[in-house]
C-alpha positions as CSV (number, residue, x, y, z in Angstrom):
1,M,35.4,25.5,59.7
2,T,38.9,26.0,60.9
3,P,41.8,26.5,58.3
4,E,43.4,23.4,59.4
5,A,40.1,21.5,58.5
6,A,39.7,23.1,55.2
7,I,43.4,22.4,54.2
8,D,42.9,18.7,55.5
9,I,39.7,18.1,53.3
10,L,41.6,20.1,50.1
11,K,44.8,17.7,50.6
12,E,42.3,14.5,50.7
13,V,40.4,15.6,47.4
14,I,44.0,16.1,45.7
15,I,45.0,12.8,46.7
16,F,41.9,11.2,45.8
17,A,41.9,13.0,42.3
18,L,45.4,11.8,41.6
19,M,44.6,8.2,42.8
20,V,41.3,8.1,40.6
21,C,43.0,9.6,37.4
22,S,46.6,7.9,37.5
23,P,45.6,4.6,36.3
24,F,44.1,6.2,33.1
25,L,46.7,8.8,32.8
26,I,49.4,5.7,32.9
27,A,47.6,3.8,30.3
28,M,47.3,6.8,27.9
29,L,51.2,7.3,28.4
30,V,52.0,3.7,27.8
31,V,49.8,3.8,24.5
32,G,51.2,7.0,23.4
33,L,54.7,6.0,23.9
34,I,54.2,2.7,22.0
35,T,52.4,4.3,19.3
36,S,55.0,7.0,18.9
37,I,58.0,4.4,18.5
38,F,55.9,2.6,16.1
39,Q,55.5,5.6,13.9
40,S,59.1,6.2,14.1
41,A,60.0,2.9,13.3
42,T,57.8,2.8,10.5
43,S,58.3,6.6,9.2
44,I,54.4,7.1,9.4
45,Q,53.9,10.7,10.5
46,E,50.3,11.0,11.2
47,Q,49.1,13.4,13.8
48,T,45.6,11.5,14.4
49,L,47.3,7.9,14.6
50,T,47.5,8.1,18.2
51,F,44.0,9.2,18.6
52,G,42.6,5.5,18.0
53,P,44.5,3.3,20.1
54,K,44.3,6.1,23.1
55,L,40.4,6.2,22.8
56,V,40.5,2.3,23.0
57,A,42.7,1.9,26.0
58,G,40.6,4.8,27.8
59,G,37.4,2.8,27.2
60,L,39.1,-0.6,28.3
61,M,40.6,1.0,31.4
62,F,37.2,2.4,32.1
63,V,35.4,-0.8,31.8
64,L,38.2,-2.7,33.7
65,L,38.2,-0.3,36.5
66,A,34.6,0.6,37.0
67,P,33.9,-1.4,40.2
68,W,36.8,-0.3,41.7
69,L,35.8,3.5,40.5
70,V,32.3,3.0,42.0
71,R,33.7,1.5,45.2
72,V,36.3,4.3,46.1
73,M,34.1,7.4,44.9
74,S,31.3,5.9,47.2
75,E,33.6,5.6,50.1
76,F,34.9,9.2,49.4
77,T,31.5,10.3,49.1
78,I,30.3,8.8,52.2
79,N,33.4,10.2,54.1
80,C,32.9,13.5,52.9
81,F,29.1,13.6,54.2
82,A,30.2,12.0,57.5
83,R,32.6,15.0,57.9
84,M,30.1,17.8,56.9
85,A,28.0,16.3,59.9
86,S,30.8,16.4,62.3
87,L,31.6,20.0,61.1
88,G,28.4,21.3,62.1
89,N,28.8,20.7,65.8
């Protein structure tokens, strides 16, 4: 394996990880922001109040994105195995 091929594989893995994680991170960010605005408006300063809505949002995002996640991860895995086969030659 050449260093260029290793760098290319690492770049693809990082981009793939960002693509898969970003919907969850954005949903958690939005829910956390809404919860903190609610806490500021009502003067409720409970630290554990944000945990429940974030957990619900994460579960909902997982349920909604499960078909897409399975398809994208399957394609990426097949692509990795195909690339491994071509590296041996």
